[in-house]
BANURO-767898 format. One record per residue (C-alpha): x negated, y, z negated; residue in one letter. Coordinates in steps of 0.25 Angstrom, whole numbers, padded with zeros to 4 digits. Layout:
node X=X | Y=Y | Z=Z | residuo=A
...
//
This chain:
node X=0006 | Y=-0071 | Z=-0116 | residuo=M
node X=0014 | Y=-0063 | Z=-0127 | residuo=A
node X=0003 | Y=-0051 | Z=-0126 | residuo=D
node X=0007 | Y=-0051 | Z=-0109 | residuo=S
node X=0021 | Y=-0051 | Z=-0112 | residuo=F
node X=0022 | Y=-0040 | Z=-0122 | residuo=A
node X=0012 | Y=-0031 | Z=-0112 | residuo=R
node X=0020 | Y=-0033 | Z=-0100 | residuo=K
node X=0035 | Y=-0029 | Z=-0109 | residuo=K
node X=0025 | Y=-0017 | Z=-0113 | residuo=L
node X=0023 | Y=-0014 | Z=-0096 | residuo=R
node X=0039 | Y=-0015 | Z=-0095 | residuo=Q
node X=0042 | Y=-0007 | Z=-0106 | residuo=I
node X=0031 | Y=0004 | Z=-0103 | residuo=R
node X=0034 | Y=0003 | Z=-0088 | residuo=Q
node X=0049 | Y=0006 | Z=-0090 | residuo=K
node X=0045 | Y=0017 | Z=-0099 | residuo=V
node X=0038 | Y=0023 | Z=-0088 | residuo=D
node X=0048 | Y=0021 | Z=-0077 | residuo=I
node X=0058 | Y=0028 | Z=-0086 | residuo=K
node X=0048 | Y=0040 | Z=-0087 | residuo=R
node X=0045 | Y=0040 | Z=-0072 | residuo=A
node X=0059 | Y=0043 | Z=-0070 | residuo=R
node X=0060 | Y=0053 | Z=-0079 | residuo=R
node X=0046 | Y=0060 | Z=-0075 | residuo=C
node X=0051 | Y=0061 | Z=-0060 | residuo=I
node X=0064 | Y=0067 | Z=-0063 | residuo=R
node X=0055 | Y=0077 | Z=-0070 | residuo=N
node X=0046 | Y=0080 | Z=-0057 | residuo=M
node X=0055 | Y=0088 | Z=-0052 | residuo=G
node X=0049 | Y=0100 | Z=-0062 | residuo=S
node X=0035 | Y=0097 | Z=-0060 | residuo=K
node X=0028 | Y=0109 | Z=-0053 | residuo=P
node X=0019 | Y=0106 | Z=-0042 | residuo=V
node X=0006 | Y=0114 | Z=-0035 | residuo=N
node X=0006 | Y=0122 | Z=-0025 | residuo=K
node X=-0002 | Y=0115 | Z=-0018 | residuo=V
node X=0004 | Y=0101 | Z=-0021 | residuo=L
node X=-0006 | Y=0092 | Z=-0028 | residuo=K
node X=-0004 | Y=0077 | Z=-0024 | residuo=V
node X=-0013 | Y=0065 | Z=-0029 | residuo=G
node X=-0016 | Y=0049 | Z=-0023 | residuo=F
node X=-0018 | Y=0039 | Z=-0032 | residuo=I
node X=-0028 | Y=0031 | Z=-0025 | residuo=V
node X=-0033 | Y=0017 | Z=-0029 | residuo=Q
node X=-0033 | Y=0008 | Z=-0020 | residuo=M
node X=-0041 | Y=0012 | Z=-0006 | residuo=P
node X=-0035 | Y=0001 | Z=0003 | residuo=E
node X=-0022 | Y=0009 | Z=-0001 | residuo=L
node X=-0027 | Y=0023 | Z=0002 | residuo=W
node X=-0020 | Y=0024 | Z=0016 | residuo=Q
node X=-0007 | Y=0025 | Z=0011 | residuo=T
node X=-0010 | Y=0039 | Z=0004 | residuo=E
node X=-0021 | Y=0043 | Z=0013 | residuo=E
node X=-0014 | Y=0049 | Z=0024 | residuo=P
node X=-0004 | Y=0058 | Z=0013 | residuo=V
node X=-0017 | Y=0062 | Z=0007 | residuo=Y
node X=-0023 | Y=0067 | Z=0019 | residuo=K
node X=-0013 | Y=0075 | Z=0023 | residuo=I
node X=-0012 | Y=0081 | Z=0010 | residuo=M
node X=-0026 | Y=0085 | Z=0010 | residuo=C
node X=-0024 | Y=0092 | Z=0023 | residuo=N
node X=-0011 | Y=0099 | Z=0017 | residuo=D
node X=-0015 | Y=0112 | Z=0008 | residuo=A
node X=-0001 | Y=0109 | Z=0002 | residuo=R
node X=-0007 | Y=0097 | Z=-0006 | residuo=F
node X=-0020 | Y=0094 | Z=-0015 | residuo=E
node X=-0020 | Y=0077 | Z=-0014 | residuo=P
node X=-0029 | Y=0072 | Z=-0024 | residuo=W
node X=-0033 | Y=0057 | Z=-0025 | residuo=L
node X=-0033 | Y=0051 | Z=-0038 | residuo=I
node X=-0042 | Y=0038 | Z=-0038 | residuo=I
node X=-0039 | Y=0028 | Z=-0046 | residuo=V
node X=-0047 | Y=0016 | Z=-0048 | residuo=P
node X=-0044 | Y=0002 | Z=-0040 | residuo=E
node X=-0036 | Y=-0008 | Z=-0047 | residuo=Y
node X=-0043 | Y=-0022 | Z=-0050 | residuo=D
node X=-0030 | Y=-0034 | Z=-0048 | residuo=V
node X=-0041 | Y=-0042 | Z=-0053 | residuo=I
node X=-0045 | Y=-0036 | Z=-0066 | residuo=T
node X=-0032 | Y=-0028 | Z=-0067 | residuo=L
node X=-0041 | Y=-0016 | Z=-0069 | residuo=D
node X=-0046 | Y=-0003 | Z=-0062 | residuo=L
node X=-0057 | Y=-0004 | Z=-0054 | residuo=K
node X=-0066 | Y=0011 | Z=-0050 | residuo=D
node X=-0070 | Y=0007 | Z=-0037 | residuo=N
node X=-0063 | Y=0017 | Z=-0027 | residuo=I
node X=-0065 | Y=0032 | Z=-0031 | residuo=G
node X=-0075 | Y=0034 | Z=-0021 | residuo=D
node X=-0066 | Y=0029 | Z=-0010 | residuo=Y
node X=-0055 | Y=0038 | Z=-0012 | residuo=Y
node X=-0066 | Y=0051 | Z=-0014 | residuo=I
node X=-0070 | Y=0049 | Z=-0001 | residuo=K
node X=-0054 | Y=0049 | Z=0005 | residuo=Q
node X=-0053 | Y=0062 | Z=-0003 | residuo=C
node X=-0049 | Y=0073 | Z=0007 | residuo=G
node X=-0050 | Y=0085 | Z=-0001 | residuo=N
node X=-0059 | Y=0084 | Z=-0013 | residuo=G
node X=-0047 | Y=0079 | Z=-0023 | residuo=K
node X=-0048 | Y=0066 | Z=-0029 | residuo=Y
node X=-0047 | Y=0061 | Z=-0044 | residuo=I
node X=-0054 | Y=0048 | Z=-0049 | residuo=V
node X=-0046 | Y=0044 | Z=-0059 | residuo=T
node X=-0056 | Y=0033 | Z=-0066 | residuo=C
node X=-0071 | Y=0032 | Z=-0067 | residuo=K
node X=-0079 | Y=0024 | Z=-0076 | residuo=D
node X=-0066 | Y=0020 | Z=-0082 | residuo=G
node X=-0063 | Y=0033 | Z=-0087 | residuo=V
node X=-0050 | Y=0038 | Z=-0082 | residuo=W
node X=-0050 | Y=0051 | Z=-0077 | residuo=S
node X=-0040 | Y=0063 | Z=-0082 | residuo=D
node X=-0030 | Y=0068 | Z=-0071 | residuo=I
node X=-0020 | Y=0080 | Z=-0073 | residuo=D
node X=-0008 | Y=0073 | Z=-0063 | residuo=L
node X=0002 | Y=0083 | Z=-0068 | residuo=D
node X=-0008 | Y=0093 | Z=-0058 | residuo=S
node X=-0002 | Y=0084 | Z=-0047 | residuo=F
node X=0010 | Y=0085 | Z=-0040 | residuo=D
node X=0010 | Y=0072 | Z=-0032 | residuo=Y
node X=0004 | Y=0058 | Z=-0035 | residuo=I
node X=0003 | Y=0048 | Z=-0025 | residuo=F
node X=0001 | Y=0032 | Z=-0027 | residuo=Y
node X=-0006 | Y=0023 | Z=-0019 | residuo=Q
node X=0002 | Y=0011 | Z=-0024 | residuo=R
node X=0015 | Y=0008 | Z=-0033 | residuo=P
node X=0008 | Y=0000 | Z=-0044 | residuo=Y
node X=0006 | Y=0007 | Z=-0058 | residuo=N
node X=-0002 | Y=-0007 | Z=-0064 | residuo=T
node X=-0014 | Y=-0002 | Z=-0055 | residuo=Y
node X=-0016 | Y=0011 | Z=-0059 | residuo=L
node X=-0020 | Y=0017 | Z=-0073 | residuo=P
node X=-0008 | Y=0021 | Z=-0081 | residuo=R
node X=-0010 | Y=0036 | Z=-0081 | residuo=H
node X=-0010 | Y=0035 | Z=-0066 | residuo=L
node X=0002 | Y=0025 | Z=-0064 | residuo=Q
node X=0014 | Y=0032 | Z=-0058 | residuo=S
node X=0023 | Y=0030 | Z=-0071 | residuo=T
node X=0012 | Y=0041 | Z=-0077 | residuo=Q
node X=0009 | Y=0050 | Z=-0066 | residuo=V
node X=0024 | Y=0052 | Z=-0064 | residuo=I
node X=0024 | Y=0060 | Z=-0078 | residuo=R
node X=0015 | Y=0070 | Z=-0071 | residuo=H
node X=0017 | Y=0071 | Z=-0057 | residuo=T
node X=0025 | Y=0064 | Z=-0045 | residuo=R
node X=0021 | Y=0053 | Z=-0039 | residuo=T
node X=0021 | Y=0048 | Z=-0026 | residuo=C
node X=0020 | Y=0034 | Z=-0018 | residuo=Y
node X=0016 | Y=0031 | Z=-0004 | residuo=V
node X=0016 | Y=0016 | Z=-0003 | residuo=P
node X=0004 | Y=0009 | Z=0001 | residuo=Y
node X=0011 | Y=-0002 | Z=0007 | residuo=A
node X=0025 | Y=-0003 | Z=0015 | residuo=T
node X=0033 | Y=-0009 | Z=0005 | residuo=L
node X=0040 | Y=-0022 | Z=0012 | residuo=Y
node X=0045 | Y=-0033 | Z=0001 | residuo=L
node X=0059 | Y=-0029 | Z=-0004 | residuo=K
node X=0056 | Y=-0042 | Z=-0014 | residuo=E
node X=0044 | Y=-0034 | Z=-0020 | residuo=A
node X=0054 | Y=-0024 | Z=-0025 | residuo=R
node X=0064 | Y=-0033 | Z=-0030 | residuo=E
node X=0054 | Y=-0043 | Z=-0036 | residuo=A
node X=0050 | Y=-0032 | Z=-0045 | residuo=G
node X=0035 | Y=-0029 | Z=-0036 | residuo=L
node X=0037 | Y=-0015 | Z=-0036 | residuo=V
node X=0032 | Y=-0007 | Z=-0048 | residuo=E
node X=0045 | Y=0000 | Z=-0052 | residuo=D
node X=0036 | Y=0009 | Z=-0062 | residuo=D
node X=0028 | Y=0016 | Z=-0050 | residuo=F
node X=0041 | Y=0017 | Z=-0041 | residuo=F
node X=0049 | Y=0023 | Z=-0053 | residuo=E
node X=0038 | Y=0033 | Z=-0055 | residuo=S
node X=0035 | Y=0038 | Z=-0041 | residuo=I
node X=0040 | Y=0052 | Z=-0038 | residuo=Y
node X=0041 | Y=0049 | Z=-0021 | residuo=L
node X=0037 | Y=0038 | Z=-0014 | residuo=G
node X=0034 | Y=0038 | Z=0000 | residuo=F
node X=0039 | Y=0025 | Z=0008 | residuo=H
node X=0041 | Y=0022 | Z=0021 | residuo=E
node X=0053 | Y=0013 | Z=0022 | residuo=G
node X=0069 | Y=0016 | Z=0020 | residuo=D
node X=0071 | Y=0005 | Z=0013 | residuo=D
node X=0060 | Y=0005 | Z=0005 | residuo=V
node X=0064 | Y=0020 | Z=-0001 | residuo=V
node X=0080 | Y=0016 | Z=-0002 | residuo=D
node X=0074 | Y=0004 | Z=-0011 | residuo=L
node X=0064 | Y=0013 | Z=-0021 | residuo=L
node X=0075 | Y=0025 | Z=-0022 | residuo=N
node X=0086 | Y=0014 | Z=-0026 | residuo=N
node X=0076 | Y=0011 | Z=-0036 | residuo=R
node X=0069 | Y=0023 | Z=-0041 | residuo=Y
node X=0075 | Y=0035 | Z=-0037 | residuo=S
node X=0085 | Y=0043 | Z=-0041 | residuo=T
node X=0098 | Y=0049 | Z=-0032 | residuo=P
node X=0092 | Y=0063 | Z=-0034 | residuo=D
node X=0078 | Y=0059 | Z=-0030 | residuo=F
node X=0074 | Y=0049 | Z=-0020 | residuo=K
node X=0058 | Y=0047 | Z=-0024 | residuo=R
node X=0055 | Y=0035 | Z=-0010 | residuo=F
node X=0057 | Y=0042 | Z=0002 | residuo=L
node X=0054 | Y=0034 | Z=0015 | residuo=S
node X=0044 | Y=0043 | Z=0021 | residuo=I
node X=0035 | Y=0034 | Z=0028 | residuo=G
node X=0020 | Y=0027 | Z=0025 | residuo=N
node X=0008 | Y=0034 | Z=0027 | residuo=P
node X=0000 | Y=0021 | Z=0030 | residuo=T
node X=0011 | Y=0018 | Z=0041 | residuo=L
node X=0007 | Y=0031 | Z=0047 | residuo=E
node X=-0007 | Y=0029 | Z=0047 | residuo=T
node X=-0005 | Y=0015 | Z=0052 | residuo=S
node X=-0001 | Y=0021 | Z=0065 | residuo=G
node X=-0014 | Y=0026 | Z=0069 | residuo=T
node X=-0020 | Y=0012 | Z=0067 | residuo=L
node X=-0027 | Y=0006 | Z=0080 | residuo=D
node X=-0016 | Y=0000 | Z=0089 | residuo=K
node X=-0026 | Y=-0007 | Z=0098 | residuo=T
node X=-0022 | Y=-0021 | Z=0097 | residuo=C
node X=-0033 | Y=-0033 | Z=0103 | residuo=N
node X=-0030 | Y=-0044 | Z=0096 | residuo=Y
node X=-0040 | Y=-0049 | Z=0090 | residuo=S
node X=-0043 | Y=-0043 | Z=0078 | residuo=R
node X=-0034 | Y=-0049 | Z=0066 | residuo=V
node X=-0031 | Y=-0044 | Z=0052 | residuo=L
node X=-0025 | Y=-0054 | Z=0041 | residuo=W
node X=-0018 | Y=-0047 | Z=0029 | residuo=A
node X=-0015 | Y=-0055 | Z=0017 | residuo=P
node X=-0005 | Y=-0052 | Z=0006 | residuo=R
node X=-0010 | Y=-0050 | Z=-0008 | residuo=W
node X=-0002 | Y=-0059 | Z=-0017 | residuo=N
node X=0004 | Y=-0071 | Z=-0013 | residuo=T
node X=0019 | Y=-0069 | Z=-0019 | residuo=D
node X=0028 | Y=-0069 | Z=-0008 | residuo=P
node X=0037 | Y=-0060 | Z=-0016 | residuo=V
node X=0026 | Y=-0048 | Z=-0012 | residuo=I
node X=0024 | Y=-0054 | Z=0001 | residuo=G
node X=0015 | Y=-0066 | Z=-0001 | residuo=G
node X=0000 | Y=-0068 | Z=0006 | residuo=S
node X=-0004 | Y=-0077 | Z=0016 | residuo=H
node X=-0017 | Y=-0078 | Z=0013 | residuo=F
node X=-0020 | Y=-0091 | Z=0008 | residuo=L
node X=-0012 | Y=-0096 | Z=0017 | residuo=E
node X=-0018 | Y=-0092 | Z=0031 | residuo=Y
node X=-0032 | Y=-0088 | Z=0026 | residuo=Y
node X=-0038 | Y=-0100 | Z=0031 | residuo=K
node X=-0032 | Y=-0103 | Z=0043 | residuo=Q
node X=-0035 | Y=-0088 | Z=0047 | residuo=L
node X=-0050 | Y=-0090 | Z=0043 | residuo=S
node X=-0049 | Y=-0103 | Z=0051 | residuo=D
node X=-0042 | Y=-0097 | Z=0066 | residuo=F
node X=-0051 | Y=-0097 | Z=0076 | residuo=P
node X=-0053 | Y=-0081 | Z=0077 | residuo=W
node X=-0063 | Y=-0082 | Z=0088 | residuo=G
node X=-0065 | Y=-0068 | Z=0093 | residuo=E
node X=-0053 | Y=-0061 | Z=0085 | residuo=N
node X=-0055 | Y=-0057 | Z=0071 | residuo=T
node X=-0050 | Y=-0061 | Z=0056 | residuo=L
node X=-0049 | Y=-0049 | Z=0047 | residuo=T
node X=-0043 | Y=-0052 | Z=0032 | residuo=I
node X=-0037 | Y=-0040 | Z=0025 | residuo=R
node X=-0029 | Y=-0046 | Z=0011 | residuo=P
node X=-0020 | Y=-0036 | Z=0005 | residuo=H
node X=-0032 | Y=-0029 | Z=-0005 | residuo=P
node X=-0028 | Y=-0036 | Z=-0018 | residuo=L
node X=-0026 | Y=-0051 | Z=-0012 | residuo=M
node X=-0040 | Y=-0056 | Z=-0014 | residuo=W
node X=-0039 | Y=-0051 | Z=-0030 | residuo=D
node X=-0025 | Y=-0053 | Z=-0031 | residuo=N
node X=-0028 | Y=-0069 | Z=-0028 | residuo=F
node X=-0039 | Y=-0070 | Z=-0036 | residuo=I
node X=-0031 | Y=-0064 | Z=-0047 | residuo=R
node X=-0020 | Y=-0074 | Z=-0046 | residuo=K
node X=-0029 | Y=-0087 | Z=-0044 | residuo=N
node X=-0024 | Y=-0087 | Z=-0028 | residuo=V
node X=-0038 | Y=-0090 | Z=-0023 | residuo=I
node X=-0051 | Y=-0088 | Z=-0032 | residuo=T
node X=-0064 | Y=-0079 | Z=-0030 | residuo=E
node X=-0072 | Y=-0092 | Z=-0025 | residuo=D
node X=-0060 | Y=-0094 | Z=-0013 | residuo=E
node X=-0060 | Y=-0079 | Z=-0009 | residuo=K
node X=-0074 | Y=-0080 | Z=-0008 | residuo=N
node X=-0074 | Y=-0091 | Z=0001 | residuo=K
node X=-0063 | Y=-0086 | Z=0009 | residuo=I
node X=-0071 | Y=-0072 | Z=0011 | residuo=F
node X=-0084 | Y=-0081 | Z=0015 | residuo=A
node X=-0075 | Y=-0091 | Z=0025 | residuo=C
node X=-0069 | Y=-0075 | Z=0033 | residuo=W
node X=-0083 | Y=-0070 | Z=0033 | residuo=K
node X=-0089 | Y=-0083 | Z=0041 | residuo=E
node X=-0077 | Y=-0084 | Z=0051 | residuo=R
node X=-0079 | Y=-0068 | Z=0052 | residuo=G
node X=-0065 | Y=-0066 | Z=0046 | residuo=I
node X=-0065 | Y=-0051 | Z=0042 | residuo=V
node X=-0063 | Y=-0049 | Z=0027 | residuo=N
node X=-0056 | Y=-0035 | Z=0028 | residuo=D
node X=-0062 | Y=-0023 | Z=0019 | residuo=G
node X=-0059 | Y=-0010 | Z=0024 | residuo=N
node X=-0052 | Y=-0004 | Z=0012 | residuo=I
node X=-0044 | Y=0005 | Z=0025 | residuo=N
node X=-0033 | Y=-0005 | Z=0030 | residuo=Y
node X=-0031 | Y=0002 | Z=0041 | residuo=F
node X=-0046 | Y=0001 | Z=0047 | residuo=D
node X=-0042 | Y=-0015 | Z=0046 | residuo=T
node X=-0030 | Y=-0013 | Z=0053 | residuo=L
node X=-0037 | Y=-0005 | Z=0065 | residuo=N
node X=-0047 | Y=-0016 | Z=0068 | residuo=D
node X=-0034 | Y=-0025 | Z=0068 | residuo=T
node X=-0024 | Y=-0031 | Z=0080 | residuo=D
node X=-0017 | Y=-0042 | Z=0073 | residuo=I
node X=-0013 | Y=-0042 | Z=0057 | residuo=L
node X=-0009 | Y=-0053 | Z=0050 | residuo=I
node X=-0001 | Y=-0050 | Z=0038 | residuo=S
node X=0008 | Y=-0055 | Z=0023 | residuo=D
node X=0016 | Y=-0044 | Z=0023 | residuo=I
node X=0009 | Y=-0031 | Z=0020 | residuo=S
node X=0010 | Y=-0016 | Z=0022 | residuo=S
node X=-0002 | Y=-0020 | Z=0033 | residuo=L
node X=0008 | Y=-0024 | Z=0043 | residuo=M
node X=0015 | Y=-0012 | Z=0041 | residuo=T
node X=0004 | Y=-0004 | Z=0044 | residuo=F
node X=-0003 | Y=-0015 | Z=0055 | residuo=F
node X=0012 | Y=-0013 | Z=0063 | residuo=I
node X=0008 | Y=0001 | Z=0066 | residuo=M
node X=-0005 | Y=-0003 | Z=0075 | residuo=T
node X=0008 | Y=-0011 | Z=0085 | residuo=G
node X=-0003 | Y=-0023 | Z=0083 | residuo=K
node X=0003 | Y=-0038 | Z=0080 | residuo=P
node X=0005 | Y=-0041 | Z=0065 | residuo=I
node X=0007 | Y=-0056 | Z=0061 | residuo=I
node X=0014 | Y=-0056 | Z=0047 | residuo=Y
node X=0013 | Y=-0067 | Z=0039 | residuo=C
node X=0028 | Y=-0068 | Z=0029 | residuo=P
node X=0033 | Y=-0074 | Z=0017 | residuo=F
node X=0047 | Y=-0070 | Z=0019 | residuo=G
node X=0052 | Y=-0055 | Z=0014 | residuo=S
node X=0061 | Y=-0047 | Z=0014 | residuo=D
node X=0058 | Y=-0032 | Z=0019 | residuo=F
node X=0059 | Y=-0018 | Z=0021 | residuo=F
node X=0061 | Y=-0013 | Z=0034 | residuo=E
node X=0047 | Y=-0008 | Z=0037 | residuo=L
node X=0042 | Y=-0021 | Z=0036 | residuo=Y
node X=0054 | Y=-0028 | Z=0043 | residuo=D
node X=0051 | Y=-0018 | Z=0054 | residuo=L
node X=0035 | Y=-0022 | Z=0054 | residuo=V
node X=0038 | Y=-0038 | Z=0054 | residuo=I
node X=0046 | Y=-0035 | Z=0065 | residuo=S
node X=0035 | Y=-0032 | Z=0072 | residuo=G
node X=0025 | Y=-0044 | Z=0068 | residuo=C
node X=0023 | Y=-0059 | Z=0070 | residuo=Y
node X=0027 | Y=-0069 | Z=0059 | residuo=I
node X=0019 | Y=-0079 | Z=0055 | residuo=A
node X=0026 | Y=-0087 | Z=0045 | residuo=N
node X=0014 | Y=-0099 | Z=0044 | residuo=N
node X=0000 | Y=-0104 | Z=0049 | residuo=W
node X=0004 | Y=-0108 | Z=0063 | residuo=D
node X=0013 | Y=-0096 | Z=0066 | residuo=E
node X=0000 | Y=-0087 | Z=0060 | residuo=L
node X=-0010 | Y=-0093 | Z=0069 | residuo=E
node X=-0001 | Y=-0094 | Z=0081 | residuo=S
node X=0002 | Y=-0078 | Z=0081 | residuo=T
node X=-0012 | Y=-0076 | Z=0078 | residuo=V
node X=-0016 | Y=-0082 | Z=0091 | residuo=K
node X=-0006 | Y=-0077 | Z=0099 | residuo=M
node X=-0010 | Y=-0063 | Z=0096 | residuo=L
node X=-0025 | Y=-0065 | Z=0096 | residuo=L
node X=-0021 | Y=-0069 | Z=0113 | residuo=S
node X=-0014 | Y=-0056 | Z=0113 | residuo=G
node X=-0002 | Y=-0062 | Z=0114 | residuo=E
node X=0008 | Y=-0051 | Z=0104 | residuo=D
node X=0023 | Y=-0052 | Z=0109 | residuo=P
node X=0026 | Y=-0043 | Z=0096 | residuo=L
node X=0018 | Y=-0031 | Z=0100 | residuo=K
node X=0030 | Y=-0021 | Z=0106 | residuo=E
node X=0038 | Y=-0024 | Z=0095 | residuo=K
node X=0026 | Y=-0020 | Z=0085 | residuo=R
node X=0025 | Y=-0008 | Z=0093 | residuo=L
node X=0039 | Y=-0004 | Z=0092 | residuo=K
node X=0038 | Y=-0007 | Z=0075 | residuo=V
node X=0025 | Y=0002 | Z=0077 | residuo=L
node X=0034 | Y=0014 | Z=0084 | residuo=N
node X=0044 | Y=0011 | Z=0074 | residuo=E
node X=0036 | Y=0013 | Z=0063 | residuo=L
node X=0026 | Y=0023 | Z=0067 | residuo=N
node X=0039 | Y=0034 | Z=0070 | residuo=M
node X=0043 | Y=0032 | Z=0055 | residuo=K
node X=0027 | Y=0035 | Z=0048 | residuo=Y
node X=0019 | Y=0042 | Z=0057 | residuo=N
node X=0021 | Y=0053 | Z=0048 | residuo=H
node X=0023 | Y=0049 | Z=0034 | residuo=S
node X=0009 | Y=0055 | Z=0027 | residuo=S
node X=0015 | Y=0069 | Z=0032 | residuo=E
node X=0030 | Y=0067 | Z=0027 | residuo=A
node X=0025 | Y=0062 | Z=0013 | residuo=I
node X=0015 | Y=0075 | Z=0013 | residuo=V
node X=0028 | Y=0083 | Z=0018 | residuo=N
node X=0038 | Y=0076 | Z=0006 | residuo=Y
node X=0028 | Y=0079 | Z=-0005 | residuo=I
node X=0027 | Y=0095 | Z=-0003 | residuo=Y
node X=0041 | Y=0093 | Z=0000 | residuo=T
node X=0045 | Y=0088 | Z=-0013 | residuo=D
node X=0034 | Y=0098 | Z=-0020 | residuo=S
node X=0042 | Y=0110 | Z=-0016 | residuo=A
node X=0053 | Y=0107 | Z=-0025 | residuo=K
node X=0044 | Y=0110 | Z=-0038 | residuo=F
node X=0039 | Y=0121 | Z=-0042 | residuo=T
node X=0027 | Y=0126 | Z=-0040 | residuo=K
node X=0016 | Y=0126 | Z=-0051 | residuo=R
//
């Protein structure tokens, strides 16, 4: 116990030192020259989140002003708290220009000339999941760090409860976000009066969502339960509804279940369920024709969905861009403006009776909120349909402030 307490205190001390150093490094970035062709790195670690960075990366691949690189990091294992080298082949196939770095092979880390990069993008705002030398607090010592959110920030309580990692955001040179209220919150906490580091430019994933299939046959249902039962960060209705949804008479309709990618490992690690219970649930679904979704690209799944049942999740903001119905299962939270807008077009199910009756209504083709959702879709589409291009152009405009190498 004492040893654990001592390690925690050491981590806190190191984090404070890292934050102080990061602030100084960001101030000093004005003196770092840039390449004539901007060399931009994309740290990639989780295939399910590639859609976040992919639109920006692809534009840069086809723009002579940029030289984009994939920096491939082994995936983080939330059970062993270790890294597993299992995703290199996936990202090598995504590479559009042959420029990539596999950071770890057979347990040996590659040497990376971080100083040669002009900008490096992060996929997730969690330094915990990265080796120390690739954490934002260290990379900012070498080059300009950037972040495009993999998920839309929705819970104000998450910020107030300290669930957003200060060391990450303190060491981000430029962050591109989807709402003025989110940006104001981040700038008030992390920016200085003369340099606003967080910008309300948009969300590339929302932009891509606008291309999803908008045809609704009111028959294919997707359930997206959250990964954590803690109501402070949104809560999960998985334990509450998985038996009832399994027993529901789907008939010729279909149910696909796509938990958050971290749900099973997190539930098992915290003894919410056992491995044996998980296997029994999978066996039950297989027997009843319920699909356990394994698509790496969740856009493929959303394209094959007519009705979404969801805990609070970014999938709601992406799926509403199809104009198809969403049934939201709330825990009760204070949201940012984007989610207030999305939820205004959703059906609300506070308990099983409400969820069951809403599912039956929608499967019958009755959809009274359709027009409201289309208005939400149009409002979001007008705001976010050029986010990726705007981010790329902002990076180039920012680079013009610096001396060319």
